[in-house]
C-alpha positions in Angstrom: 26.0 24.7 -33.8 25.2 26.5 -30.6 24.0 30.0 -31.5 25.8 32.7 -29.9 24.5 34.3 -26.7 22.5 37.5 -27.4 24.2 40.4 -25.4 22.1 41.6 -22.5 20.7 45.0 -22.9 21.6 48.0 -20.8 18.0 48.2 -19.7 18.0 44.7 -18.2 21.2 45.4 -16.3 19.2 48.1 -14.7 17.4 45.4 -12.7 20.4 45.2 -10.5 21.6 48.7 -10.7 20.8 50.7 -7.7 19.6 54.2 -8.3 20.4 56.6 -5.5 17.4 58.7 -6.3 14.4 58.7 -3.9 12.5 55.5 -3.5 9.6 54.7 -5.6 6.1 54.5 -4.0 5.5 51.6 -1.7 2.7 50.4 -4.1 5.2 49.8 -6.9 5.9 46.1 -7.2 7.9 43.7 -9.4 5.8 42.2 -12.2 3.6 39.3 -11.3 1.5 37.5 -14.2 -2.1 38.7 -14.1 -3.3 35.2 -14.0 -1.7 34.5 -10.6 -3.8 35.4 -7.6 -1.5 36.0 -4.7 -2.6 33.9 -1.6 -4.3 35.6 1.2 -1.8 34.2 3.7 1.4 32.4 3.1 4.2 31.3 5.3 6.8 32.5 2.7 8.2 35.7 4.3 8.0 38.9 2.2 11.6 39.4 0.9 12.4 43.0 1.3 15.6 44.3 2.6 14.2 45.5 6.0 12.6 42.0 6.7 15.8 40.2 5.7 17.8 42.5 8.1 15.5 41.8 11.0 15.4 38.1 10.1 19.2 38.0 10.3 18.8 38.6 14.1 15.8 36.3 14.5 17.1 33.6 12.3 14.5 31.0 13.2 11.7 33.2 11.6 13.4 32.6 8.2 13.1 28.8 8.2 10.2 28.9 5.7 12.6 30.3 3.1 14.2 27.0 2.6 11.9 24.3 4.0 8.8 25.9 2.5 10.3 26.8 -1.0 7.3 27.4 -3.3 6.0 25.1 -6.0 4.1 27.1 -8.7 3.0 27.4 -12.2 1.6 30.4 -13.9 -1.9 28.8 -13.8 -1.8 28.2 -10.0 -1.1 29.9 -6.7 2.0 29.0 -4.6 1.8 25.6 -2.7 3.7 25.0 0.6 6.4 22.3 0.3 5.2 19.2 1.8 1.7 19.4 0.2 0.5 18.7 -3.2 -2.4 18.6 -5.3 -4.1 15.3 -6.1 -1.9 14.6 -9.0 1.3 15.7 -7.2 2.1 18.4 -9.9 1.0 22.0 -10.0 -0.6 23.4 -12.9 -2.8 22.3 -15.8 -2.8 22.4 -19.5 -0.9 19.2 -20.3 0.2 20.5 -23.8 3.3 18.8 -25.3 6.6 20.5 -24.7 9.7 19.7 -26.6 12.7 19.1 -24.3 14.9 21.1 -26.6 12.8 24.2 -26.3 12.5 23.8 -22.6 16.3 23.2 -22.2 16.8 26.2 -24.4 14.7 28.5 -22.4 16.5 27.3 -19.3 19.9 28.0 -20.7 18.9 31.4 -21.9 17.4 32.4 -18.6 20.5 31.2 -16.6 22.6 33.5 -19.0 20.5 36.5 -18.0 20.6 35.5 -14.3 24.5 35.0 -14.5 25.0 38.6 -15.9 22.7 39.8 -13.0 24.8 38.0 -10.4 28.1 39.3 -11.9 26.6 42.9 -11.7 25.5 42.5 -8.1 29.1 41.5 -7.1 30.5 44.5 -9.0 28.2 46.9 -7.4 28.7 45.5 -4.0 32.5 45.8 -4.5 32.0 49.3 -5.6 30.1 50.1 -2.5 26.9 51.1 -4.2 24.9 48.1 -3.3 24.4 46.3 0.1 24.8 42.5 -0.4 21.6 41.9 1.9 23.2 38.9 3.4 20.9 36.8 5.8 21.2 33.4 7.4 18.4 31.0 6.6 19.5 28.3 9.2 18.0 27.7 12.6 21.3 28.7 14.3 23.5 26.6 16.7 22.3 23.2 15.5 22.5 23.7 11.8 25.2 25.0 9.4 25.0 28.4 8.1 22.8 28.8 5.2 23.4 32.4 3.8 21.4 34.1 1.2 22.0 37.4 -0.6 20.3 39.8 -2.9 22.0 38.0 -5.8 20.3 34.8 -4.9 16.9 36.4 -4.9 17.4 38.4 -8.0 18.7 35.3 -10.0 15.8 33.3 -9.0 13.4 36.1 -10.0 14.9 36.4 -13.4 14.8 32.6 -14.0 11.4 31.8 -12.7 9.6 35.0 -14.1 10.8 34.0 -17.6 10.1 30.2 -17.4 6.6 30.4 -15.9 5.6 32.8 -18.6 6.7 30.6 -21.5 5.6 27.3 -20.0 2.2 27.5 -18.4 1.3 24.4 -16.2 4.9 23.3 -15.5 5.8 23.2 -11.8 8.7 25.4 -10.9 10.6 24.9 -7.6 12.8 27.8 -6.5 15.0 27.4 -3.4 14.4 31.1 -2.2 10.6 31.0 -2.1 8.0 32.8 -4.1 9.2 36.2 -5.2 6.5 37.1 -7.5 4.9 39.7 -5.2 8.2 41.2 -4.0 8.6 44.9 -3.4 11.0 47.0 -5.3 13.2 47.4 -2.1 14.3 43.8 -2.8 17.4 45.6 -4.2 18.0 47.6 -1.0 16.4 50.2 1.1 17.2 52.9 -1.5 16.9 50.9 -4.6 14.1 51.3 -7.1 13.2 50.1 -10.6 13.4 53.2 -12.7 11.8 51.6 -15.9 9.2 49.4 -14.1 7.7 46.3 -15.5 8.7 46.7 -19.1 12.3 45.8 -18.2 11.4 42.4 -16.6 12.8 39.3 -18.4 9.3 37.8 -18.2 8.2 40.3 -20.8 10.8 38.9 -23.4 10.5 35.1 -23.1 14.3 34.8 -23.2 14.0 31.8 -25.4 16.5 31.2 -28.3 17.2 27.8 -30.1 20.5 27.0 -28.4 20.5 23.3 -29.3 21.7 21.5 -32.5 19.3 18.4 -32.3 20.9 14.8 -32.4 18.1 12.1 -32.7 14.6 12.4 -31.6 13.3 15.4 -29.7 11.4 14.1 -26.6 7.9 15.6 -26.1 7.0 16.2 -22.4 3.7 16.7 -20.7 3.4 19.8 -18.8 1.5 18.2 -16.0 4.3 15.7 -15.5 7.2 18.1 -15.8 8.9 20.0 -13.0 11.9 22.5 -12.9 14.1 22.9 -9.9 16.0 26.1 -9.6 19.1 26.9 -7.4 19.5 30.4 -8.4 23.0 30.7 -6.8 24.6 27.5 -5.6 27.5 28.2 -3.4 26.4 31.3 -1.6 29.2 30.7 0.9 31.7 30.8 -1.9 30.1 33.8 -3.3 30.4 35.8 -0.1 34.0 34.5 0.4 35.1 35.5 -3.0 35.7 31.9 -4.1 33.8 32.8 -7.3 35.0 30.0 -9.4 32.6 27.6 -7.3 29.5 29.7 -7.7 27.0 28.2 -10.2 23.3 28.5 -11.3 21.5 25.0 -11.2 18.3 24.3 -13.2 17.1 20.7 -13.2 14.3 19.4 -15.4 12.4 16.3 -14.4 9.5 14.3 -15.9 7.5 11.8 -14.0 9.7 12.1 -11.1 13.0 11.4 -12.8 15.7 13.9 -13.8 16.0 14.3 -17.6 17.8 17.4 -18.2 19.7 20.3 -16.8 21.7 23.5 -16.8 24.9 24.4 -14.9 25.9 28.0 -15.4 29.2 29.3 -13.7 28.9 33.2 -13.8 32.5 33.7 -13.0 33.9 30.6 -14.8 36.4 30.9 -17.7 36.0 27.5 -19.1 33.1 25.0 -19.0 30.9 27.8 -17.6 27.8 27.0 -19.5 26.9 23.2 -19.4 23.7 21.9 -20.4 22.0 18.8 -21.8 19.1 16.4 -21.6 17.9 12.9 -22.3 18.7 12.1 -25.8 20.5 15.2 -26.3 23.8 14.5 -24.8 25.8 17.2 -22.8 26.9 20.5 -24.4 29.4 23.1 -23.3 32.2 21.0 -22.0 35.6 21.5 -23.3 36.0 18.9 -26.1 39.5 18.1 -25.1 38.5 16.6 -21.8 39.3 12.9 -21.9 36.7 10.3 -21.2 36.5 8.9 -17.7 39.0 6.3 -16.7 37.5 2.9 -16.1 37.3 2.0 -12.4 39.9 -0.8 -11.6 38.2 -1.7 -8.3 40.3 0.5 -5.9 41.8 3.8 -7.4 39.6 6.8 -7.7 39.7 10.5 -6.8 36.9 11.9 -4.5 35.7 15.5 -4.6 34.7 16.6 -1.0 33.1 19.7 0.4 35.4 22.5 1.8 33.2 22.8 4.9 31.4 19.5 5.6 34.0 16.8 5.0 33.5 15.2 8.4 30.9 12.9 10.1 29.3 10.7 7.6 31.2 12.0 4.7 34.5 11.3 6.4 33.1 7.9 7.4 32.3 7.1 3.6 35.9 8.1 2.7 37.5 6.0 5.4 35.5 2.9 4.1 35.8 3.5 0.3 39.6 4.6 0.6 40.0 7.1 -2.3 43.5 7.6 -3.6 43.3 11.3 -3.5 40.9 14.0 -2.4 39.8 17.1 -4.4 38.3 20.0 -2.2 35.4 21.9 -3.7 32.7 24.2 -2.5 29.1 24.1 -3.9 27.1 21.0 -5.0 27.3 22.2 -8.7 31.0 22.8 -8.7 31.5 19.3 -7.3 29.5 17.9 -10.2 31.6 20.0 -12.5 34.7 18.3 -11.1 33.3 15.0 -12.2 32.2 16.3 -15.6 35.7 18.0 -16.4 37.7 15.0 -15.3 39.2 16.5 -12.2 37.6 13.9 -10.0 35.9 10.4 -10.2 33.5 10.1 -7.2 31.4 12.4 -5.0 29.7 11.1 -1.7 27.5 13.0 0.6 25.7 10.3 2.5 23.7 12.5 4.9 20.7 15.0 4.9 21.5 18.5 3.6 20.8 18.1 0.0 17.7 19.2 -1.9 16.3 18.4 -5.3 17.5 21.9 -6.7 21.0 20.7 -5.8 20.9 17.4 -7.5 18.6 17.5 -10.4 20.8 19.1 -13.0 23.9 17.1 -12.0 22.0 13.8 -12.1 20.7 14.4 -15.6 24.1 15.7 -17.0 26.1 12.9 -15.3 23.7 10.3 -16.6 24.1 11.6 -20.2 27.9 11.3 -19.8 27.7 7.7 -18.7 27.9 8.4 -14.9 25.3 8.0 -12.2 23.9 10.0 -9.3 21.5 8.4 -6.7 20.9 8.5 -3.0 23.3 6.7 -0.7 21.4 3.5 -1.0 21.6 3.4 -4.8 18.0 4.4 -5.4 17.0 7.0 -8.0 16.1 10.4 -6.4 12.4 11.2 -6.7 11.9 14.6 -8.2 8.2 15.1 -6.9 7.8 18.8 -6.2 6.3 18.2 -2.7 9.4 16.3 -1.7 12.2 18.8 -1.6 14.7 17.1 0.7 17.1 14.5 -0.5 17.1 12.9 2.9 19.3 10.0 2.2 22.1 12.1 0.6 23.9 11.3 -2.7 26.4 9.2 -4.3 27.8 10.3 -7.7 30.4 8.9 -10.0 31.7 9.2 -13.6 31.0 5.5 -14.3 28.7 2.8 -13.2 31.3 0.6 -11.7 32.7 3.2 -9.4 29.1 4.2 -8.4 28.2 0.6 -7.5 31.5 0.5 -5.4 30.7 3.7 -3.5 27.1 2.6 -2.8 28.3 -0.7 -1.4 30.1 1.5 1.3 27.5 4.2 1.9 24.8 1.5 2.1 26.6 -0.2 5.1 28.1 2.8 7.0 25.5 2.4 9.7 26.1 -1.3 10.0 29.9 -1.2 10.0 30.2 1.0 13.1 32.1 0.1 16.2 30.8 0.6 19.7 32.9 3.9 20.0 30.9 5.2 17.0 33.8 5.1 14.3 33.4 2.9 11.2 35.3 -0.4 10.9 39.1 -0.2 10.1 41.6 -2.8 9.4 43.3 -2.0 12.8 40.0 -2.6 14.6 39.3 -5.8 12.7 42.8 -7.1 13.6 42.2 -6.4 17.2 38.7 -8.1 17.5 39.7 -11.0 15.4 43.0 -11.6 17.4 45.1 -11.1 14.2 48.6 -9.5 14.2 48.9 -5.8 13.4 49.2 -5.5 9.6 47.6 -8.9 8.8 44.5 -7.3 7.2 45.4 -5.5 4.0 41.9 -4.5 3.1 38.2 -5.5 3.4 35.4 -5.4 1.0 31.5 -5.5 1.2 30.3 -8.7 -0.5 26.7 -9.9 -1.2 23.5 -8.0 -0.3 22.6 -5.8 2.6 19.7 -6.9 4.7 17.6 -4.5 6.7 14.7 -5.8 8.7 12.6 -4.9 11.6 14.9 -6.5 14.1 18.4 -6.0 12.6 20.7 -4.9 9.7 23.5 -7.2 8.4 25.9 -7.4 5.7 28.9 -9.6 4.7 32.6 -8.7 4.5 35.5 -10.2 2.8 39.0 -9.8 4.2 42.1 -9.6 2.1 45.1 -10.7 4.2 48.8 -9.9 3.7 50.8 -12.7 2.1 53.1 -12.8 5.2 50.1 -12.9 7.6 50.6 -15.7 10.2 48.0 -18.3 10.9 46.3 -17.4 7.5 44.6 -20.8 7.4 42.9 -20.1 10.9 41.9 -16.6 10.0 38.4 -15.7 8.7 38.3 -14.5 5.2 34.6 -13.8 5.1 32.4 -12.5 7.8 28.8 -11.7 8.7 28.2 -8.4 10.5 25.0 -8.1 12.4 24.0 -4.8 14.1 20.9 -4.3 16.3 20.3 -0.8 17.5 16.7 0.0 18.2 16.9 3.7 17.7 17.9 3.0 14.0 15.1 0.4 13.4 11.4 0.9 12.7 9.5 2.0 15.6 7.4 -0.3 17.8 5.4 -0.2 21.0 7.4 -0.1 24.1 6.3 -3.4 25.5 7.2 -5.1 22.2 10.4 -3.3 22.3 11.2 -4.8 25.7 10.5 -8.2 24.5 12.6 -7.8 21.4 15.5 -6.5 23.4 15.4 -9.5 25.7 15.7 -11.5 22.5 18.8 -9.6 21.2 20.3 -10.1 24.7 19.6 -13.8 24.3 21.3 -14.1 20.9 24.4 -12.2 22.2 24.5 -14.5 25.2 24.2 -17.6 23.1 27.0 -16.7 20.9 29.2 -15.5 23.7 28.7 -18.2 26.2 27.0 -21.2 24.6 28.1 -21.4 21.0 31.8 -21.8 21.8 31.2 -25.0 23.9 28.8 -26.5 21.3 31.3 -25.8 18.5 34.1 -27.4 20.5 32.5 -30.3 22.1 29.6 -31.2 19.8 30.7 -29.9 16.4 27.2 -28.3 15.8 26.5 -26.5 12.6 26.5 -22.9 13.6 28.4 -19.8 12.6 31.6 -19.4 14.5 31.4 -16.1 16.7 34.4 -13.8 16.5 33.1 -10.6 18.2 30.2 -9.9 20.5 29.1 -6.4 21.8 26.1 -6.0 23.9 25.0 -2.8 25.6 21.7 -2.3 27.3 19.9 -2.0 30.6 20.2 -5.0 32.8 16.5 -4.6 33.9 14.8 -4.5 30.6 11.4 -5.0 32.0 11.6 -1.8 34.2 14.0 0.4 32.2 12.8 3.8 30.8 12.2 3.7 27.0 14.9 6.1 26.3 17.4 3.7 27.9 16.0 0.9 25.8 16.5 2.8 22.6 20.1 3.3 23.6 20.8 -0.4 23.5 23.3 -1.6 20.9 24.3 -5.2 19.9 27.0 -6.0 17.4 27.7 -9.6 16.4 30.6 -10.7 14.0 30.6 -14.3 12.9 32.0 -16.4 10.1 30.1 -16.0 6.7 27.8 -18.5 5.0 28.1 -17.0 1.6 28.8 -20.5 0.1 25.5 -21.7 1.5 21.9 -21.6 0.1 18.4 -21.0 1.5 15.1 -22.5 0.3 11.5 -21.3 0.7 10.3 -24.7 1.4 12.0 -27.8 2.5 11.7 -31.2 0.8 12.4 -34.5 2.4 16.0 -34.4 1.8 16.5 -30.8 3.1 14.4 -31.7 6.2 16.6 -34.7 6.8 19.6 -32.4 7.0 17.9 -29.9 9.1 16.7 -32.4 11.6 20.3 -33.8 11.9 21.6 -30.4 12.9 18.7 -30.0 15.4 19.3 -33.4 16.8 23.0 -32.5 17.5 22.0 -29.3 19.2 19.5 -31.1 21.4 21.6 -34.0 22.2 24.7 -31.9 23.0 22.9 -30.0 25.7 20.6 -32.7 27.0 21.4 -33.2 30.8 24.3 -30.8 30.7 23.4 -28.9 33.8 26.2 -26.4 33.3 25.0 -25.5 29.8 21.3 -25.4 30.8 22.1 -23.2 33.7 24.1 -20.8 31.3 21.3 -20.9 28.7 18.6 -20.1 31.3 20.8 -17.1 32.5 22.3 -15.6 29.3 19.6 -16.6 26.9 16.0 -17.4 27.5 14.8 -19.4 30.6 12.0 -20.7 28.3 13.1 -20.8 24.8 10.8 -20.2 21.8 9.0 -17.0 20.9 5.5 -18.4 21.3 5.7 -19.7 24.9 2.8 -18.7 27.0 4.7 -16.5 29.3 5.8 -14.3 26.5 2.4 -13.8 24.8 -0.4 -11.1 25.3 -3.1 -12.7 27.4 -5.7 -11.2 25.0 -4.6 -13.7 22.3 -6.3 -16.4 24.4 -9.2 -14.3 25.5 -9.9 -13.3 21.7 -9.0 -16.7 20.3 -12.4 -17.7 19.0 -13.2 -14.2 17.5 -9.6 -14.4 15.8 -10.4 -17.8 14.5 -13.8 -16.6 13.1 -12.0 -13.8 11.2 -9.8 -16.3 9.6 -12.5 -18.8 8.9 -14.9 -16.2 7.2 -12.0 -15.4 4.7 -10.9 -19.0 4.0 -14.0 -21.3 4.3 -14.9 -21.1 0.6 -11.7 -23.0 -0.2 -12.9 -26.2 1.6 -16.6 -25.7 2.6 -16.7 -29.4 3.8 -13.8 -29.0 6.1 -15.1 -25.6 7.8 -18.6 -27.0 8.0 -17.5 -29.5 10.8 -18.6 -28.3 14.2 -15.2 -29.0 15.8 -13.5 -26.8 13.1 -15.9 -24.1 13.6 -15.0 -23.9 17.2 -11.3 -24.5 16.8 -10.3 -21.3 18.4 -12.4 -21.9 21.4 -11.0 -25.4 21.7 -7.5 -24.2 21.4 -8.1 -21.6 24.1 -9.5 -24.0 26.6 -6.7 -26.4 26.3 -3.8 -23.8 26.2 -3.0 -23.5 29.9 -3.3 -27.3 30.5 -0.8 -27.9 27.6 1.5 -25.3 28.9 1.6 -27.0 32.4 2.0 -30.4 30.8 5.0 -29.2 28.8 6.4 -27.7 32.0 6.4 -31.0 33.7 8.0 -32.7 30.8 10.8 -30.0 30.7 11.9 -31.2 34.2 13.3 -34.3 32.9 13.9 -33.7 29.2 15.2 -30.1 29.0 17.8 -29.1 26.4 18.9 -25.9 24.6 16.6 -25.2 21.8 16.9 -22.7 18.8 13.5 -21.3 19.3 12.8 -20.0 15.7 14.1 -22.8 13.5 12.5 -22.1 10.0 13.6 -21.6 6.5 14.8 -18.0 6.9 17.2 -19.2 9.6 18.6 -22.3 8.0 21.5 -22.3 5.4 22.4 -25.5 3.4 25.9 -26.1 2.2 26.1 -26.1 -1.6 28.5 -29.0 -1.7 27.3 -32.6 -1.9 26.9 -32.9 1.9 24.1 -30.4 2.0 24.5 -30.0 5.7 22.3 -27.4 7.5 23.6 -24.5 9.5 21.4 -22.6 12.0 21.5 -18.8 12.4 19.6 -16.2 14.3 19.5 -17.4 18.0 17.3 -14.6 19.4 14.8 -17.0 21.0 17.3 -19.7 22.0 17.2 -21.0 25.6 15.9 -23.9 27.7 13.3 -26.0 26.2 12.0 -29.3 24.7 13.6 -30.5 21.5 10.2 -31.3 20.0 9.3 -27.6 20.1 12.0 -27.0 17.4 10.9 -30.0 15.4 7.1 -29.1 15.4 7.9 -25.5 14.4 10.2 -26.6 11.7 7.6 -28.8 10.0 4.7 -26.4 10.3 6.6 -23.4 9.2 8.8 -24.8 6.5 8.0 -28.3 5.1 6.8 -28.8 1.6 3.1 -29.8 1.4 4.1 -33.1 -0.2 5.9 -34.0 2.9 3.1 -33.0 5.3 0.4 -34.8 3.3 2.5 -38.1 3.1 2.1 -39.9 6.4 5.0 -42.2 5.6 7.4 -39.5 4.8 6.2 -37.4 7.8 6.7 -40.3 10.2 10.0 -41.3 8.7 11.4 -38.0 9.1 10.4 -37.8 12.8 11.9 -41.2 13.3 15.2 -39.8 11.6 15.3 -37.1 14.2 14.6 -39.3 17.1 17.3 -41.9 16.0 19.8 -39.1 15.5 19.0 -37.8 18.9 20.2 -41.0 20.6 19.0 -40.1 24.0 18.9 -42.9 26.5 15.4 -43.5 27.9 13.7 -41.3 25.5 11.3 -43.7 23.6 10.0 -42.8 20.2 6.3 -43.0 21.5 7.2 -40.4 24.2 8.8 -38.1 21.6 5.7 -38.3 19.4 3.5 -37.4 22.4 5.7 -34.5 23.1 5.7 -33.5 19.5 1.9 -33.3 19.3 1.7 -31.2 22.5 4.2 -28.9 21.0 2.3 -28.6 17.8 -1.0 -27.7 19.8 1.1 -25.2 21.9 2.3 -23.5 18.8 -1.3 -23.5 17.3 -2.1 -21.0 20.0 0.1 -18.3 18.6 -0.9 -19.1 15.0 -4.6 -18.7 15.6 -4.4 -15.9 18.2 -1.7 -13.8 16.7 -0.8 -14.6 13.1 -4.2 -15.6 11.5 -6.5 -12.7 12.7 -4.9 -10.5 9.9 -4.5 -13.2 7.3 -6.5 -13.2 4.1 -6.1 -15.1 0.8 -4.7 -11.9 -0.9 -2.1 -11.5 1.8 -1.1 -15.2 1.4 -0.5 -14.6 -2.3 1.5 -11.3 -1.7 3.7 -13.0 0.7 4.5 -16.1 -1.4 8.0 -15.0 -1.9 8.7 -13.8 1.7 11.4 -16.1 3.1 10.7 -15.0 6.6 7.0 -16.0 6.6 5.9 -19.3 7.7 4.4 -21.5 5.0 1.0 -21.4 6.7 1.1 -17.5 6.3 2.1 -17.6 2.7 0.5 -20.5 1.2 -3.4 -21.2 1.2 -2.9 -25.0 0.8 -0.5 -25.1 3.8 -3.0 -23.1 5.8 -5.8 -25.5 5.0 -3.6 -28.5 5.8 -2.8 -27.1 9.2 -6.5 -26.4 10.1 -7.3 -30.1 9.4 -4.2 -31.3 11.2 -4.9 -29.2 14.3 -8.6 -30.3 14.3 -7.4 -34.0 14.3 -4.8 -33.5 17.0 -7.2 -31.6 19.2 -9.7 -34.4 18.9 -7.1 -36.8 20.1 -6.1 -34.6 22.9 -9.7 -34.0 24.1 -10.4 -37.8 23.9 -7.2 -39.1 25.5 -6.0 -36.1 27.5 -2.4 -36.6 26.8 
């Protein structure tokens, strides 16, 4: 049974009551616990009325009030947000704290703060108190962020109470550190008549408000934090939309939200909601029905009164709620979920802070709902990390939350060149469908985000009366490349990567349609290609490079599989696909000319013209770094003088091999994939097991054996590589499937060996200097890594194989 709230005393109400008598001496200050030593200097501004009034004019000077909200405990001095002690938490002690006691104290403190807020509002309306309104935002480029005397007073009441009762716990208040504030916090003419004895910190304000159910969790003070939003919805407060005003107190342990209080000072129903892990949620009207299970499409979304545009509107456009509920204040929106007025809440952009989300996350979780960031990750409640930079997604049930995250997770990928998100109208246009053919579309499968691109898959639901349904794509892959949205990289590498993005767009737009129609090659059918970027990538300014944008929409390969290593059967299928590509473009001057212009003039990422000259210059040094870390695995192999000088030998032969391959290309050029490895090959799940190639960033003109050599060295199982009969049999299969007149098997083998040695240059000069046994083990499950970079046995085999091939080359001079 919840014990009744103890009526607040008249003396406590005097905290907010302005006395018109003469001001108290300037030395009179609000109570600060004696154990706290104020810092000599701190960028938290003094919060007195005069300073606030001046700051309203010079708004940028008030920035620390939000971004540098203080983290403190009663046993430590304030810490600027963004910094943290060694354990990430302020305070010491480590004594056990029962969650029921801590939550009771938070509820009690919120009640006192709520009475104070109501009194401030009453006195302001009576004309005896100035609201002390200031704007904490930076101005033109940031939304208004108001703060009033009620915000500051509420926080002071809550924090001064909690820090006295629970030494060692970190307390984060939105409005900064108020413990050293002057009495003119309450206005230029305001005083505290009765002084320190009236402060709530003197009382403790803790009553047992909870009837325990189950085991009471014991918390460690060093691992516990409290996040206080003393007046959530200040805009609503100043605009007299008082029903949306709330006090939010979130409790976290080990970085996870575990309890919270939501107090609505002006609310008539559900005005005091609280709960915690293992305790459930109390204070809600028991007549509220349980959440309706999500049926996959119908839900009500609660949306901000002032910020339902931009990313928020994009999320709504994609998720398509059946109705919208407008509400102001983060706490009031969560209330709409808890009281059954709405089902989902999306805010997929910066602008939230831990004091906005902590209480709501804990309470929703106890009610069977879920609150995370826009990507579905739990929010980290570490006191030094105040901003929830990835926004939030909240829902009353797990199924709806998963549905909303699917959309907020791909908002940046499903974006048209104009900046709007995908729509049925846009899809119908780019896919050459009739208006109205696409009923809806859904995200399927996982979202991939890498160094070079982001991609996701879509499933289209077509209207029954749609024409040419059998020819319409039902599943699509959407690949987006936008450098400003990807991890940063050196400018020169960015230039090379942009050339590769242009090459892939060119391949899909100009080469793939011909190969699909005339050769029947296994590649995804392209439906939409958008390429924007400077024509002259080499000389373009970096800002222009970052503005580049590539969008590629192709058929989906969702019914196909990928493998970490390829056995004999899978290699046979992959080589068949390669042979079709190479044979289809062989001696096709029109295709080769197009490939040289729209893709790479020399295909492959490791060709000498694309590499850093220092890779050859430092080849032996790079090799020695590798040898020192791996030689203990096979001391006999690495003791060979030829192996010890392997880097030097590769460097000496590099330019000669490159020139030899250039001569061969004059008569045997074709179109190559340029990066044909496990990560870029899908195999049909049906009995045919045919291989489909993707990712044509390095496609262009080259020698077919380049793709073959790279496939074996990057992707083949060791059992294939060490079995000469299997190895040669697979090479014969490729050559036979190629069926190129005049290209003898012996010539192919000679070309193949040269391509292996050419590729060895980038392995030793670029990949292996940073290699280590530990890194190989760590990358064992990394599909995008070549086998010689994630498997020690593969790496040792390659060392021996390169040594033998080089010995042949040096002896016979191919």
